[in-house]
N, C-alpha and C positions, 0 to 999 in steps of 0.2 A: 457458208453460213448456215446456221441451223435454224428450223422453223421452230419457234417455242410457243406459238399460241395462235389460234385463229378464231374469229368471231363473225356472225352473220346477223343482219338485220332486215327485216321487211317492214316497210312504212305504208300504210294505207291511210291517206289524208282524208279526214272525213270530219263531220260535226258530231262530236261525242256528247252533246248537251243531254242526251236521253240515258247515257251510262254514268250515273252519278253513285257517290259512295253511300249507299243506302242498303239497308238490310234486304230489300226485295231484289235489287240489281245483283248484289253480291251472291245470294241464293241462285238467281238466274245464270250467272256466270260459272257458279260452282257446278251446277247441273249441266251446262252447256260444255264445259272443259273437263268433265269427268274422264278419268282414264289418262290425262296427261301429268298427273301428279303435281298438280300446282294448287297452292293456297293462297287466299287473298292477303294483301298488305296494302299500305296507302303510301303515295308519294305526294309531293307539294310542287305545284307550279305557280309562278308569278306573273300576273298580267303586266306586260312592260309599260302599258299606258297608265294604268291606274294603281299599280303597286299591290293590288289585291292578290292575297295568297288564297289558293283554292287546292283541296285534296283531290287526288285521283286514284283510281284503283290500279294496282299490279297484282297480277296473278304470277306467283314465284314458285319454282320448284324447290324441293328441299335442299338440293346441292348448289342452288342459286344459278344453274347453268342455262336455264330456260326462264325467259320473262315474257309476259304478254301484258302490254301496258296500255292504258286508256286515258291519256291526256285528253285536254279539250279538242285538240285539232286533228288527232290521228289514232290509229291503232298500230302498236308496234309489237312484232314478234322478233325476239333477240335470242340468239342462242349461241353458246360457246363450246369449244372443244369437240365440235363435230365437222365433218367434211361438208362440202357444198351438196353433195348428194343426199347426205343424211339430213341436212337442213331442209331440203326440198321436200323429202319425205315426211318431214314432222310439220312443215308450214301448210301443206295441202289440207290434211285433216283438221287442223286448228280453224283455217279460214272456212271450211265446209261447216263446222260446228257453230262459229260465229254467224255465219250466213243463215243458219236455221233459227238461231236465236234472235237475230236482228235483221230480219230479211228486207226491210225498207231502207237500209243504210247504203249510201252511195258515196263513192270518193271522187275528189277533184284531182288527186295526184296519187302516183305509186312509186315506190322505189325499192331497190335492193341494194344494200351496202355490205361488201366483204372486206374484213380486215385481217392481215396477216402480219405477225410480228417476228422479225428474224434477229438472231445474235451472231456475232462474229468478232473478229479482230480488227484493229485499225487498218491493216493493209487491206482486207477484204472490203472494208468500208471505202478506202481510197480508190481501190480498182472499180468498185461500182460507180463512185463519183466520175471517174473517168470514162465510163461507159455512157453516162447521161449527160455530161456537160462538156463543152468545147474548151472552156477556160481552165487550163491545166497548170497555172503558174501557182495556184494556191491549194492548200489542204485544209479546208474548213471542217470544223467538227460538228457543224449543224448545217443542213441544207434541205431544200424542197424542190421536187421535181413534179409539176402537175400539167396535165393536158386535158382539153375537153373536146370531145368530137361530137358531131351530131349524126343520129341515125334516124331512119324512119321505121315504124313498126306499124303495120296496118293503118297508115295514114296518120299515126301519132308521132309527133316529134319526141325524141328520145335523147337525153344528154348522157354521154359516156364519159365519166371523170375518172382519170387514173392518177394516183399519187404515189410517189416514192419519196420517202422522207427519212433523213437521219436526224435524230433528236436524242436528248437526255430525258428520261422519264423515271418516275417512281411508280411501279405498279405491284400490287400487293403479291401476285403470285411469282414475281421474278426477283431473285436475290434477296427474299424476305422484305421487300418493299424499299430496298436501298436504290438510289439513283443508278440507272443503267443506260449504257450507251446502245441503242437498238435502231434497227430499221423497220419502219412501218411501210407496208405496201397496202393500199386501200383502192377498191373499185366501187365506184357509186353509179348505178344505172337508174336514171330517174325520168319520169315524164316531164315535159316542159311547164314550168311554173307560170308561163304566160296564159295558159288556159285554165281558168278557174271554174269551169262548167263541172257540174256533179255528174260525169259521164261514165264512172266505173261502178257498176252495180256490185254490191259485195257478192252476190251470186256468181259473177263472172271473174272474181277476183283470183281464183286458182289459176285460171288459164292465163291471165295477164302476167301474175307472178312467174308462171312457168316461163313465159317467153322473155322476161326480165332476166330471169336466172340464166337461161341460155345465153344471152347477150354477156352477162357478168361472166360466166364460165369462159366464153370466147375471149374477152377481154384479159381475164386472168391467165389464160394460157399464153398470150402474147407477153405478159409481163413476166411469166416464168422463166424466160429466157435469160434474164437478169440474175436469177437464183438458182437455176439448175447447174450442177456441176458437170 
């Protein structure tokens, strides 16, 4: 199978009521993130309880491969087309600059999500299915294999979620957006949602993200045994 796309996301769950779509905040973000080639645009989120629609700031690169988003409940740094090492080298200075601009901000959760998309033929997909499942009498064209492990990191409960899925998807950069039969491999390393204390100062986020990235890399290397020829 061929690796056709990879993307990475870092989530810093926090209260962003101080980062509103106003000229003052936009100017502040432009100054803080100068040098990363991003410009402001707006997204919309809907409050599930009240159905209220609210705009939030997205800092987007001109090639749209780097996004820094500020919805109400988190900061998201998302990147496409880079290796995990390149993403780590990009994430650290971004969080450092945001820490300087918003030093009082603290997070209640943090996560790193890495996604890889693979393309192959039906036989390769069936062979992968046989490696993952014990029920061999069927040849499904869609399936989902997901496991969740628990790790401990400096006394913090960490969820390690690994998913391999065969699915049909319409993705703009694959086959001109036509429906394609692909394999998705995702690793989500996240702190436990049961603890909602604001215990992650943004000034310490680079260190924590680095440790989560190391766990993600370890889990990713274990999944690679299914894709390395």
